[in-house]
N, C-alpha and C positions, 0 to 999 in steps of 0.2 A: 757863658763862662766855659773855658776849655778845661779838660780833665786835669792838666798839670798846673792849673792856677788855683789859688786859694786866697781868701782874705787874710791880710796881715795878722789879724788877731788870732788866727788859727795856726800860724807858723810856730812850730815847737822851739822852745829854748834849746840852744846848741846847734841850730840849723841856720842857714843864711838863705836869703831870697833876693830876687831882683824885681823891682816894680815893673809891671807890664801895663797897668792901666789904673785909672781912678774912676770910681763909679759914684761920682758926686758932682754937684754943680753949685754955683753961687758962692757964698762966703766961705763955706766949708772947703770947697775945692781951692779957693784962693789961699786959704790958710795952709792947706797941705802943700801947695806949690811954694808958698813963701818959706816953708821949712826946708825947701830943697828936695822935696820928695817928688821926683819926676821919673818918667820912663827910663829904665836902666839903672836906677839908683840901687845900690846894694844896701840891704837892711838886715841886721842881726838882732833878734830879741835877746836881751841880757837877763832881766829880772822881772818877776811878777810881784806885785804887792801882795800882802797876805790875803787880801780879798780877791785877788786875781785881776783887779782893774784899778789903776792903769798898769800898763806894761812898759818897762824901760827898753828902748831900742837904740842900737848904735847906728847912727845915720850920718854919713859923711864926716866921721871922726868926732861926732858930738852925741852925747847920750840925751835922748828926748823921750819923755814919758807921754804916751798917748792912751786915751781912754778907748774902750772897745767901740763906742759909737763912731769914732773917727777912724780907727785902724781897720774896721770892717769894710770901709769904703776904698781901701788901698789893696788892689789885687797884685799878688806876687807869684813868681815861679820859684819853687823850692830848688836851691842849689846843692844841698847836701850839708854835711857837718862842717863846722868851722875848723880852721887850722888848730886852734887851741883844743877843741874837743877831740880832734883826730890825734893830737899828741898825747892827750890823757888816755885815750883808748889804746894807743900803742904801748904806753907804759904799763897799763893793766895787763895787756896780753903778754908782754915780756916778763912780767913778774910771776905769771903762772906757768910759763913755758919751762920745760925741763932744760937744765943746763948741761 
């Protein structure tokens, strides 16, 4: 595993990532691929359930909930904060800046 890669289940809410590899085989790998999760796919974690498992992810315009045992097998590169989170941050900064 490279330094800039992490399992999908460790990608923080408000960040985006791109799939770099799958560390699974057999039926689990087939299921992940069937969901459209292939190399280069952009993924954004949206919500965690109260227990933290599963997590809802935005994948190819669809919200999909994945349990940790599956999402831990999807390696991603973190891209940074999402556009929405960036806009929220800009609003916060402008509200505290002197006019």
